[in-house]
C-alpha positions as CSV (number, residue, x, y, z in Angstrom):
1,M,-0.1,-0.1,0.1
2,P,1.5,3.3,-1.3
3,D,2.4,6.1,1.5
4,M,-1.0,7.7,1.5
5,L,0.0,11.2,1.9
6,E,2.7,10.8,-0.7
7,D,0.1,9.7,-3.2
8,I,-1.9,12.4,-2.5
9,F,0.6,15.1,-3.7
10,R,1.5,12.9,-6.8
11,L,-1.9,12.8,-7.7
12,Q,-2.2,16.7,-7.3
13,G,1.2,17.5,-8.9
14,E,-0.5,15.2,-11.9
15,L,-3.6,17.3,-12.2
16,N,-1.6,20.3,-11.9
17,K,0.2,19.8,-14.9
18,R,-2.9,18.8,-16.6
19,I,-4.3,22.1,-16.3
20,G,-1.3,23.5,-17.1
21,V,0.6,24.5,-14.2
22,D,3.7,23.2,-13.0
23,T,4.0,23.4,-9.3
24,L,6.8,21.0,-9.2
25,A,9.1,22.7,-11.5
26,M,7.9,25.9,-11.1
27,P,10.6,29.0,-11.7
28,E,11.1,31.2,-8.6
29,S,10.1,34.2,-10.6
30,R,6.7,32.9,-10.6
31,Q,6.3,31.6,-7.4
32,P,4.7,34.7,-5.4
33,E,1.9,34.8,-7.7
34,W,0.9,31.1,-7.4
35,V,1.4,31.2,-3.7
36,L,-1.3,34.3,-4.0
37,N,-3.4,32.4,-6.0
38,Y,-3.5,29.0,-4.0
39,C,-4.0,31.6,-0.7
40,R,-7.1,33.4,-2.6
41,A,-8.4,29.9,-3.7
42,M,-8.4,28.2,0.0
43,S,-10.1,31.9,1.0
44,Q,-13.0,30.9,-1.4
45,E,-12.8,27.3,0.0
46,V,-13.3,28.3,3.5
47,A,-16.3,30.5,2.7
48,E,-17.7,27.3,1.5
49,L,-17.0,25.5,3.8
50,T,-18.5,27.7,6.5
51,D,-21.5,28.4,4.0
52,S,-22.0,24.4,5.0
53,V,-22.9,25.1,8.6
54,P,-25.5,27.1,9.7
55,W,-23.3,30.2,10.9
56,K,-26.9,33.1,10.3
57,W,-28.5,32.4,13.7
58,W,-31.1,34.6,12.7
59,A,-32.2,32.4,9.9
60,K,-34.3,29.5,10.9
61,Y,-34.2,27.1,7.6
62,Q,-30.5,26.3,7.5
63,Q,-29.2,23.0,7.6
64,F,-25.7,21.7,8.0
65,D,-24.4,19.9,5.2
66,K,-21.9,17.2,6.5
67,Q,-21.4,15.9,3.1
68,N,-20.4,19.1,1.2
69,A,-18.3,20.2,4.7
70,R,-16.3,17.2,3.9
71,V,-16.3,17.9,0.2
72,E,-15.1,21.6,0.6
73,V,-12.0,20.2,3.1
74,V,-11.1,17.6,0.3
75,D,-10.8,20.9,-2.1
76,L,-8.9,22.6,0.6
77,F,-6.4,20.1,0.9
78,H,-6.3,20.2,-2.9
79,F,-5.5,23.8,-2.8
80,L,-2.6,23.3,0.4
81,V,-0.6,20.5,-1.5
82,S,-0.6,22.8,-5.0
83,L,0.6,25.5,-2.5
84,A,2.9,23.2,-0.9
85,Q,4.4,22.2,-4.0
86,V,4.9,25.7,-5.1
87,L,7.2,26.4,-2.3
88,G,9.3,23.0,-2.8
89,M,7.5,21.1,-0.1
90,S,7.5,17.2,-0.8
91,A,4.7,14.9,1.1
92,Q,8.2,13.9,3.6
93,D,8.5,17.8,3.8
94,I,5.0,18.3,5.4
95,H,5.4,15.5,7.6
96,L,8.9,16.5,9.1
97,A,7.5,20.3,9.4
98,Y,4.1,19.1,10.9
99,I,6.0,16.9,13.2
100,Q,8.6,20.0,14.3
101,K,5.8,22.3,14.4
102,N,3.8,19.5,16.7
103,K,6.5,20.0,19.1
104,V,6.6,23.6,19.2
105,N,2.5,23.9,20.3
106,V,3.4,21.4,22.6
107,K,5.7,23.2,24.2
108,R,3.5,26.2,24.2
109,Q,0.8,24.8,25.7
110,D,2.7,23.1,28.3
111,S,4.4,26.5,28.9
112,G,1.2,28.5,29.2
113,Y,1.8,30.2,25.8
114,T,1.7,33.9,27.4
115,T,3.8,35.8,25.0
116,K,4.3,35.3,21.5
117,N,7.5,34.1,20.1
118,E,8.2,33.1,16.3
119,D,11.6,32.7,17.5
120,D,10.4,29.0,18.6
121,S,9.7,28.2,15.0
122,R,12.6,29.7,13.1
123,H,14.2,25.7,12.6
124,I,11.3,23.9,10.8
125,S,11.8,24.3,7.5
């Protein structure tokens, strides 16, 4: 069985190439444009996810659309993986950075996290 995260990264790279965006070999000069494109796309997907939840307390007709919420999470993941690829991150890079950042977050919680200190994450690549 293939590594699931590696499989997702492979599939996303193939899909991006198919639509004309080579996130895996993007020149550095185009990276800021595509970071912004993917950030905007993710913002839109977050809005669509929000619309799956009855957030309008004044509107009694709303229903929680769990199926659509799940689809929007997957859409977000598509764009997040693409963004990671633009930044030159592989599935292994994401895993390692996640593990490192998780340790920072646990340490912050253990210490009470009373002051913001971004230096504790500078070692994460």
